[in-house]
C-alpha positions as CSV (number, residue, x, y, z in Angstrom):
1,M,-0.4,-0.1,-0.8
2,I,1.7,3.3,-0.6
3,A,0.7,6.1,1.4
4,E,-0.8,9.8,0.9
5,K,2.0,12.1,1.3
6,V,0.9,15.5,3.3
7,V,2.8,18.6,3.4
8,I,1.5,19.9,6.8
9,D,1.6,23.1,8.0
10,T,2.8,24.3,12.1
11,N,-0.4,25.9,13.3
12,T,-2.0,22.0,11.8
13,A,-0.1,20.0,13.6
14,L,-0.3,21.7,16.7
15,D,-4.0,21.0,16.7
16,F,-3.4,17.1,16.8
17,L,0.5,17.3,18.7
18,V,-0.6,19.8,21.3
19,F,-4.8,21.0,21.0
20,E,-6.2,17.4,20.1
21,D,-8.3,19.0,17.9
22,P,-11.4,16.8,16.8
23,G,-11.1,19.0,13.5
24,V,-8.0,17.2,12.7
25,Q,-8.7,13.8,14.1
26,A,-9.0,11.9,10.8
27,L,-6.3,13.3,9.5
28,Y,-4.3,11.9,12.8
29,E,-5.4,9.2,12.8
30,A,-4.8,8.3,8.8
31,V,-1.4,9.4,9.3
32,T,-0.7,7.4,13.3
33,R,-1.8,4.3,11.4
34,G,0.5,4.9,8.2
35,A,-2.1,5.6,5.6
36,T,-0.6,8.5,5.2
37,Q,3.1,10.1,5.2
38,W,3.4,13.2,7.0
39,L,6.5,14.7,5.4
40,V,8.5,17.8,6.6
41,C,11.7,19.3,6.4
42,P,14.3,20.6,9.0
43,P,12.9,24.5,9.0
44,M,9.6,23.2,9.5
45,R,10.8,21.4,12.0
46,V,12.8,24.3,13.9
47,E,9.7,26.5,14.2
48,L,7.1,23.5,15.7
49,A,9.9,24.0,17.9
50,R,9.6,27.3,18.9
51,V,6.1,27.8,18.3
52,L,5.8,25.3,21.0
53,D,6.4,27.7,23.5
54,Y,4.8,31.4,22.6
55,P,2.8,31.7,25.9
56,L,-0.6,30.9,24.6
57,V,0.4,27.8,23.1
58,A,3.1,26.6,26.5
59,K,0.0,27.4,28.7
60,R,-1.9,25.0,26.5
61,R,0.2,22.2,25.9
62,E,1.5,22.6,29.7
63,A,-2.0,22.0,30.5
64,R,-1.9,18.6,28.8
65,T,1.2,18.3,30.8
66,R,3.2,18.1,27.2
67,S,6.9,18.5,27.2
68,V,8.6,20.7,24.6
69,S,10.4,17.3,24.1
70,D,7.7,15.1,23.6
71,V,5.4,16.8,21.8
72,M,8.4,16.8,19.5
73,Q,9.5,13.0,20.1
74,R,5.9,12.4,18.8
75,F,6.5,14.7,15.6
76,D,9.9,12.8,15.1
77,T,7.4,9.5,15.0
78,L,5.2,10.4,13.2
79,T,7.3,12.6,10.0
80,T,9.1,11.9,6.7
81,S,12.0,14.3,7.2
82,V,13.4,15.1,4.1
83,A,15.8,18.0,1.9
84,V,14.3,21.2,1.7
85,A,12.4,21.6,-2.0
86,P,13.2,24.3,-4.9
87,K,11.1,27.3,-4.8
88,A,7.4,26.2,-5.8
89,V,6.4,28.4,-9.2
90,F,3.8,30.2,-6.5
91,T,4.7,32.4,-4.0
92,C,3.5,33.0,-0.7
93,K,2.4,36.5,0.2
94,D,3.6,35.3,4.2
95,P,7.0,34.3,3.4
96,D,7.4,31.7,6.9
97,D,4.6,29.3,5.2
98,Q,7.0,28.9,1.6
99,V,8.4,26.5,2.4
100,F,5.2,24.2,3.3
101,I,4.0,25.4,-0.3
102,D,7.5,24.4,-1.7
103,L,7.4,20.7,-0.2
104,A,4.5,20.2,-1.3
105,V,4.1,20.6,-4.5
106,A,8.0,19.1,-4.9
107,H,6.5,15.9,-3.5
108,A,3.1,16.3,-5.2
109,A,1.2,16.2,-1.4
110,A,-1.4,17.6,0.1
111,L,-1.0,20.6,2.2
112,Y,-2.7,21.3,5.3
113,S,-3.1,24.4,6.2
114,K,-5.7,27.1,7.1
115,D,-3.8,30.1,6.5
116,H,-5.4,32.6,4.4
117,A,-1.6,33.4,2.8
118,V,-1.9,29.4,2.1
119,L,-5.5,29.4,1.2
120,A,-5.0,32.1,-1.5
121,L,-3.4,30.1,-3.5
122,K,-5.5,26.3,-3.9
123,G,-7.2,27.4,-6.9
124,R,-3.2,27.8,-8.5
125,L,-1.8,25.5,-6.5
126,A,-4.8,23.2,-7.6
127,R,-3.3,23.8,-11.1
128,L,-0.1,21.8,-10.2
129,G,-2.2,19.2,-8.4
130,I,-2.2,19.8,-4.9
131,A,-5.2,19.7,-3.0
132,V,-5.2,22.2,0.2
133,I,-7.0,20.9,1.8
134,K,-7.8,23.7,5.4
135,P,-9.6,21.6,8.4
136,A,-12.4,21.3,9.8
137,P,-13.1,23.9,12.4
138,R,-13.2,22.6,16.2
């Protein structure tokens, strides 16, 4: 069985690694059972580690008794790390989100994001065969 490839932005990753958001439960289950391969590159890991200490995220993470190292270990277990992808043909208005677009395009992977700048590229990315999926709201 060939797993579907996905790229998951940091906010969506937080939704299932920290916040236990039911809106991403199906995605989380697909990743954990291996039906979906979550692709990441080193800058994505660095960003997640940084965001885990933001005050609002840290408060919610600590309320669930999850340390940064626990979350990062789970991230490492669930992800497949690949090289940083070359710049995609489309440019995101938010430079921090470009790495997710580049990786999705390079690997023909679906891109899960709630970010407005990424969602604004949905139509253009669809022309490249890249599905941009907004997780269900909480």
